C-alpha positions as CSV (number, residue, x, y, z in Angstrom):
1,M,33.1,107.7,-39.1
2,R,34.5,104.3,-40.0
3,K,33.2,102.8,-36.7
4,T,29.7,104.0,-37.4
5,D,29.8,102.7,-41.0
6,R,30.7,99.1,-40.1
7,P,27.4,98.2,-38.4
8,R,25.5,99.5,-41.4
9,S,27.6,97.3,-43.7
10,S,26.9,94.3,-41.5
11,A,23.1,95.0,-41.5
12,S,23.2,95.4,-45.2
13,R,24.8,92.0,-45.5
14,R,22.1,90.4,-43.4
15,T,19.2,91.9,-45.3
16,P,19.6,89.8,-48.5
17,A,19.7,86.6,-46.3
18,F,16.5,87.7,-44.5
19,T,14.9,88.4,-47.9
20,R,15.8,85.0,-49.2
21,T,14.3,83.3,-46.1
22,A,11.1,85.2,-46.4
23,A,10.9,84.3,-50.1
24,R,11.3,80.6,-49.3
25,C,8.5,80.8,-46.7
26,A,6.2,82.6,-49.2
27,S,7.0,79.9,-51.9
28,A,6.1,77.1,-49.4
29,V,2.8,78.7,-48.5
30,L,1.9,79.2,-52.2
31,L,2.9,75.6,-53.0
32,T,0.7,74.3,-50.2
33,G,-2.2,76.4,-51.4
34,S,-1.8,75.2,-55.0
35,L,-1.8,71.6,-53.9
36,A,-5.0,72.1,-51.9
37,L,-6.7,73.5,-55.1
38,V,-5.4,71.0,-57.7
39,A,-4.7,67.7,-55.8
40,P,-6.9,65.1,-57.5
41,A,-8.3,61.9,-56.1
42,P,-5.9,59.0,-56.4
43,S,-5.9,57.6,-60.0
44,S,-6.3,54.0,-58.6
45,Y,-9.9,54.9,-57.8
46,A,-10.7,56.5,-61.2
47,G,-12.6,53.4,-62.5
48,A,-10.2,50.7,-61.5
49,S,-11.3,47.4,-60.1
50,P,-11.9,47.4,-56.4
51,V,-9.0,46.1,-54.2
52,Q,-9.6,43.0,-52.2
53,A,-9.7,43.0,-48.4
54,S,-7.2,41.5,-46.2
55,G,-8.1,39.2,-43.3
56,S,-11.2,37.0,-42.8
57,R,-14.3,37.6,-44.8
58,E,-17.7,36.2,-45.5
59,T,-18.0,35.1,-49.2
60,A,-21.2,35.7,-51.1
61,A,-22.9,32.8,-52.8
62,E,-22.2,34.1,-56.3
63,G,-18.8,35.6,-55.5
64,C,-20.1,39.1,-56.1
65,D,-18.4,40.4,-53.0
66,E,-15.2,40.4,-55.0
67,G,-16.6,43.1,-57.3
68,P,-18.8,43.3,-60.4
69,A,-16.4,41.3,-62.6
70,A,-17.0,38.2,-60.3
71,C,-20.8,38.4,-60.7
72,H,-22.7,36.3,-63.2
73,G,-23.6,38.3,-66.2
74,G,-20.9,40.9,-65.7
75,V,-22.8,43.3,-63.4
76,R,-21.7,46.9,-63.6
77,W,-21.3,49.5,-60.9
78,L,-24.6,50.9,-59.6
79,Y,-22.6,54.0,-58.5
80,R,-19.1,55.0,-57.6
81,Y,-18.6,58.2,-55.6
82,S,-15.5,59.9,-54.4
83,Y,-15.3,62.3,-51.4
84,S,-12.5,64.4,-49.9
85,L,-11.9,64.0,-46.2
86,G,-9.6,67.0,-46.0
87,V,-5.9,67.2,-45.0
88,H,-4.7,64.8,-42.3
89,P,-0.9,64.4,-43.0
90,F,-0.3,62.5,-39.7
91,T,-3.2,60.1,-40.0
92,S,-3.2,56.9,-42.2
93,P,-6.1,55.6,-44.2
94,H,-6.1,52.5,-41.9
95,E,-6.6,54.7,-38.9
96,V,-9.6,56.5,-40.5
97,R,-11.1,53.1,-41.4
98,R,-10.6,51.9,-37.9
99,Q,-12.2,55.0,-36.5
100,L,-15.3,54.1,-38.4
101,T,-15.5,50.4,-37.7
102,D,-14.5,50.7,-34.0
103,H,-17.1,53.5,-33.6
104,F,-19.8,52.5,-36.0
105,W,-22.3,54.9,-34.5
106,L,-20.5,57.4,-36.7
107,F,-22.2,55.7,-39.7
108,P,-25.2,57.9,-40.6
109,V,-27.7,55.0,-40.5
110,S,-26.0,52.7,-38.0
111,G,-29.3,51.8,-36.4
112,A,-29.2,48.7,-34.2
113,C,-25.7,47.7,-35.2
114,P,-23.0,47.2,-32.6
115,A,-20.5,50.0,-31.9
116,R,-17.6,47.9,-33.2
117,I,-18.3,45.8,-36.3
118,R,-16.4,42.8,-37.5
119,P,-16.5,40.5,-40.6
120,A,-19.6,38.3,-40.7
121,D,-21.6,40.5,-38.3
122,E,-25.2,40.9,-39.2
123,C,-27.3,43.8,-37.9
124,D,-30.1,46.2,-38.9
125,L,-29.4,49.6,-40.2
126,L,-31.8,52.5,-39.4
127,G,-35.4,51.6,-40.5
128,G,-34.9,47.8,-40.0
129,N,-32.7,47.2,-43.0
130,P,-30.6,44.1,-42.5
131,V,-27.0,44.0,-43.7
132,R,-24.0,41.7,-43.3
133,V,-20.4,42.9,-42.9
134,E,-18.6,41.2,-45.7
135,A,-15.1,42.4,-45.2
136,V,-13.0,44.7,-43.1
137,G,-9.6,45.3,-44.6
138,A,-6.7,47.6,-43.8
139,T,-8.2,50.5,-45.7
140,L,-11.8,49.3,-46.6
141,L,-15.1,48.3,-45.2
142,Q,-17.6,46.3,-47.2
143,I,-21.2,45.5,-46.4
144,A,-24.0,43.6,-48.2
145,T,-27.8,44.0,-47.9
146,L,-29.8,41.0,-46.8
147,P,-33.4,39.9,-47.5
148,G,-35.8,42.5,-46.1
149,H,-33.7,45.5,-47.0
150,D,-35.6,48.3,-48.6
151,L,-33.3,48.2,-51.6
152,G,-33.4,44.5,-51.9
153,D,-30.8,41.8,-51.0
154,G,-27.5,41.2,-52.7
155,L,-26.4,44.9,-52.9
156,H,-22.7,45.2,-52.0
157,I,-21.3,48.6,-50.8
158,R,-17.5,49.1,-50.4
159,F,-16.0,52.0,-48.5
160,A,-12.3,52.5,-49.5
161,F,-10.0,55.0,-47.8
162,S,-6.8,56.4,-49.3
163,R,-4.3,59.3,-48.9
164,T,-2.3,61.4,-51.4
165,F,0.0,64.2,-50.3
166,G,-1.8,64.3,-46.9
167,F,-5.2,64.6,-48.6
168,H,-7.6,61.8,-47.6
169,Y,-10.3,60.4,-49.8
170,L,-13.3,58.1,-49.4
171,V,-14.5,56.2,-52.5
172,V,-17.9,54.4,-52.1
173,S,-18.7,51.8,-54.7
174,A,-21.9,49.7,-55.1
175,W,-22.9,46.7,-57.2
176,Q,-25.4,43.9,-57.0
177,D,-25.8,40.2,-57.5
178,R,-28.9,40.6,-59.7
179,P,-31.3,43.4,-60.5
180,T,-33.9,44.1,-57.8
181,R,-37.4,45.6,-57.9
182,C,-35.8,49.0,-57.2
183,T,-33.0,48.9,-59.7
184,R,-35.4,47.7,-62.4
185,S,-37.4,50.9,-61.9
186,T,-35.7,54.0,-63.3
187,P,-37.3,56.4,-60.9
188,C,-36.4,54.2,-57.9
189,A,-32.9,53.6,-59.2
190,V,-32.2,57.3,-59.8
191,A,-33.7,58.2,-56.3
192,S,-31.6,55.5,-54.7
193,R,-28.3,56.8,-56.3
194,A,-29.1,60.4,-55.4
195,G,-30.0,59.4,-51.8
196,A,-26.8,57.3,-51.6
197,W,-24.7,60.3,-52.7
198,A,-26.2,62.5,-50.1
199,L,-25.9,59.9,-47.4
200,W,-22.2,59.1,-48.0
201,K,-21.6,62.9,-48.2
202,V,-22.8,63.1,-44.6
203,L,-20.4,60.2,-43.7
204,S,-17.5,61.9,-45.4
205,A,-18.1,65.1,-43.6
206,T,-18.3,63.2,-40.3
207,L,-15.0,61.4,-40.9
208,A,-13.3,64.6,-42.0
209,V,-13.8,65.8,-38.4
210,T,-13.3,62.6,-36.5
211,A,-10.1,61.8,-38.4
212,Y,-8.3,64.3,-36.2
213,A,-8.9,62.0,-33.3
214,A,-8.0,58.8,-35.2
């Protein structure tokens, strides 16, 4: 009887250890799920001034490529939208940015632009809208509209990439050198901002998928 009791005693000692291991796994799963629900966009993008790009860049005549604070008259943001690119814990924001600039056909309205864009490049977006690449930094891309663009020239758009706890984000900010015919018109300005939000939403959805190959 003693011989048959010993295995039962050994199994009973292993049971609490197994239970503790299962509890740890369950806690990890719950923690991951909680982060997915509550993880916010990085605080550095919640209204802070835009970061400057590294490397070579083309400077605008009025210095507005540095951000609204550098513009004459203290121009404000036209819009500033934040999008989630999903969870990519093994991919850096730099790699996501490079995925876009090295494969610019991923851009929803890439038009006649080259597949790989560099600072100072000029090309036409879809519909014959000319732009210039103002800056390509480690985690950002910035372009500016040129004369002949449907929204007017002197519009600067910055695409900034970041990562927090494996969650990637894209923040798109826009400002201008001076008011244009479109931004002076309330209906046109509202339609432009709504169209921009939808357009960059398409871009973020594209990058959320291609980031796995970055």
